N, C-alpha and C positions, 0 to 999 in steps of 0.2 A: 929571242928578244924577251927581256924581263918585263912582266906586267906589273905596274904599280897601281895599287888600289888606295884611293884617298877617301877616308871616312870623316866627314865633318861632324862636329858636335851636334848640329841640328839633325842630320840624317840618322843619328844613333838613337834619338828619342822616339819613343813609341807614341802613337796617337793618343793613347790613354793618358800618358804623362803630360802631353801638351794640354789636353782638356782639363786636367787637374791644375796645371799652371795657370791657365786662362781664368780660372775661378777667382784668382787674386787680382785681376785687372779689369778695369772698365773697358767696355767694348770699343770705345774711342781709342784707348791706349793699345789695345790688341791690334786693331786695324792699322794704326799708324806704325807700329813696331814690326808686325809680322806679315801683314798682307802684301802679296806680290813678291815675296822672297822666292817662292817656288809654288808649283801646282799643289804639291802635297800639303803645304801649310794652308793654302787657300781653302782646300777641301776640309781640313780640320776646323778652321775658323767657321766655315759655313755650317758645319754640323755640330758645333759646340753649343752648350746651353747658353742662350743669350738673354740678358736683361737689358732692354733697350729703352732709353729715355730720349724722346724726340723733342724735348723742350727747346733744343737749339736747332736752327736751320741747317747748320753744318751736318749734324747727325742725320737729318732727313735727306739731305742731298748727297752726302758722301759715304755714310755708313750703311744705311738701309739697303741700297742697291747691291751691296756686297754680301748680304746675309741671306742664307737659306731660310725662308719664312717659317717652316715647321720647326726650326731650331730655337725660335724665340719663345721664351718661357714667360717673360713679363714685358708689357708694353705700356708706355706712358705717352699720351698725346695731349697737347694743350693749345687751345685757341688764344689764351691770354699771353703766351710767349711769342707765338707765331700766328698771325692773323689767318683764320680759316684753315688751320693746319689739319684738323680732323678730317674735313672733306678732302683736302689736298692729298693726304696720304692714303686714306681708305677708298677713294675713288680710283686710285692707281693700284693699290695693293689691297684687295678685298679681304675683309676680316675672316672670310670663310677659309682663307689659305693659312691662317695662323692656328693650325689644328692642334698644336700642343701647348697653347697658351693657358697658363695657370692664373695669371694676374693681369688685369686691365684697368688702367687709370685714364679717365676722360675728364680733363679740366676745362671748365667754361663751356660745357655742352650746350649747343644751340639747337633750335627747332630743326634747321636744315640738316643737322648731323644725324638725326634719328634713324633714317633709312640705311645709313652706312654703319651704324653702331648697334643701337638697341635692337633693331629688326634682324640683326645677324647674330645676336648672342646665342641663340639656340644651336648654332653651328659649332660653338666652342664647348665640346663635350668634356673638357677637363678643367674648365674655369672654376677656380675656387675663391678668388679674391676679386671684388669689383668695387672700384672707387669712382664716384661721379660728383663733379663740381658743376653746379647748374648756372647757366647764364640767366640774366633777368628776363629773357624772352620766354622762358619755359613757363607754361601755364598748366592748370589742373588737368585738362584733357590729355596733355602729353604725359604728365606724371601718372595718370591712370593707365595709360598704355605701357609706360616703363615698368610699373609694378606688376602688370599682367604678365609681361615677359619674364621678369625676374622670378615670379612665383609660378612659372609654367613647369610642366613635368620635366622638361629637358634640363632645367637648372636646379630643380628642387634638391637633387641628391648630390650635386657636386659643389655648389656654392657654400662656402663656409664663412666668408668675411664680406660684409657689406658696409660701405661708407657713403653717406650723402652729406654734402656741405653746400652752403649758400642756398639752403632750402627756404622758399618764400610762399609755401602753399599749405592749404589745409587738406589732409588726405583721408580723414575718417570716412568721408562720403564716397571715396573713389576706389577703395580697396574691394575688388569684386571677387577675389578668390577666398575659399575657405580651407584650402589644402595647406597643411603646415610644411615648412621647409627644414633643411638641415643646417641653416645658418647658425654659427656658434658665436660670432663676434659682430656686434652691431655698433656703428658709429654714425650718429646724426647730429649735425651742428646745432640744429634748433628744431624742436618738435613740440606741438601742443599736447597737453596731457590727454585729451580725448583721442588724438591720433595714435598716441603711444599705446593706449588701452586697446585700440583696434588692431594694432600690429602684433602685440606680444603673443596672443594666442596662435599666431602663425609661426612663431619662433620658439618652439618648446625645448630646443636644445641649446639655448643661449648660455654661454659661459662667461662672456664679458660684455658690458654695455658702456659706451661713452656717449653721453647725450647732453644737450642743452635743453632743459625742460621748462616750459612756461604754461601758465594757466590763466584763462580769462575768468574772472570771478563771476561773470554773468552767465557762464556756461552751465546749462541745465543738464545736458547729456552727461557731462563728466561726473556729476554728483551721483548719477544712477548706476554707474558701472564700476566694477572693481577688477583689479589684476588677479590673475591666478598665482598660486604659489610656484616660484621658480627655483626648483631644487638644484639645478645644474649650474646656476649662476654663482661665480666665485669672485668676480672682479667688477667694480662699479666706479666709473668716473662721471661725476655729475657736476654740471656748472650752470650758472645763471639762476635757475629755479625761480624765475620771475612769477610772482603771484602765488608762490607756495611757501608756507611757513614750515618750520621744523616739524611741528606736530602733524601737519598735513602730509609732508613728505614721508614721515615715519609711518603713519597709518596707511597711506596710499601705496607706498613703495617698499620701504626698508623692512617692514615686518613680513614681507612676502619673499624674503631672501634668506632662508634659515642657514644656508651653507656659505654665506658670504665670508671671504677672507681678506680682500683688499678693498679699501674705500678711499676715494679722493673726491673732495667736494670744494668747489669755489663758488661762494654765494655772496649775496649782498643784503642779507636779512639778519637783524639782531637776534632773532629767536634761535638761530643756530649756535650762538655763542654761549651755550649753557652746558658747562661741564657735567653737572649733576644729571641732566637729561641723557647725555651721551653715555655716561657711566652706567646708568640703569639699563639703557638699551643694549649695551655690550654684554653686561652680566646676565641679563634675563633672556634676551632674544637673539643676540648675535655673538655667541661665545667663541666662534671660530675666527673672528677677525684678528689678524696678526700684522696688518699694515693699515695705517690710518693717517690721512692728511686732510686737514680742514683749514680753509682760508675764508675768513669772513671779513669782507671789506665794507666799511660803513662810511657813507658820505655825510659826515657831520663833525663839526668841531667841538661838540658838547659831550662827546663820549668820555666816560670816566674809565681810565685804564684799569684802575684797581677793581672796579666792579666787574670788568670783563675777565680779569685774571682770577678773581676770588673763587669762582665755581670750578676752577681747574687746579685748585691747591689741596685736594684731598690726597690720601695715600695712594689711591688708584692711579692718579696721574703722574706719579713719580717716574714711571718708565717712559713718559712722553716728554717731548720738548715743547714748551709753550712760550710764545713771545708776542709782543705787540710792536707793530711798525707804524710809523706816521708817514703820510704822503702829502706833499704840498704840490698842487698843480696850478695851472694858470687861472682856473675859474673855481676851484674848490679845494678844500682840505679833507682828507680822508684818513681813517684809522683802520688798520688791518690786524686782525687776530689770526695768528698762525699756530696750529696745533699739529704736531706730527710725532709718530711713534719713533722713539729713540732706540736704536739697536744696542742691546746690552749683551 
């Protein structure tokens, strides 16, 4: 009797080839297309590098149970999309089991979530990216606890990217650690100048900062403290700057960044709309800047466009694109000056 061997296209693929192929698909698509075709494919899926976003209830109920937890490299959980999702997921699948997790995002983190999330962070020996969006119930005592964990010995050497948003607290009095971390990228949606001063010495390896900075003019502590020189920092995204004039921001912050290459600012203060001041700053103090974006939005109908443009009409600014935009809204009229480096 003649034996006939049938080789399917699927069986001829190696596990490595499938894993490379899966890099181009969302985990939802992978499970819908390949899962349960055969045992071999199921095992490959379970052991592939997975980036899992559980913002949908479907992914939580139908995708997560099929995945081998140590295969998950990034995980996103959100209470704002699915009510109490963080507790729902992590009470069933303990964070301790995500042993190869590199990136963790917790959106709308609440007080009751802390023991399932923050208190387990020290088990994530490979965690390099942490993003936390805070619920309004989070208070200073909880934030102190969170910062203590983040700056603990177990996370100091692995964590490289830290992002906080929906911050509503003052942290300068609750940072208890003095040990610096290896964080290279910091993103905080809103932070007081004094808090920023207290945090920076703990972050000597910063390469990029994205912050909304504000200052209370009555703050006495802020006036007595200065930032250290940050030689590693090459990228700055700064917005809001409430209570901080250009001169204040320059002396307090910009002059401490000698190797800065990329700057993006979105502000609401007329003092930033001075081309001569920026020109002198770049020539004398920040000669390495090769990317610059400035947006100055002014809530006034009495702004003279020609006055705004005049300081940006020197030979130095020829390589930049400068424009004025008008905005009319329901309750106000505003003028926006935009300056950006033109690629030549």
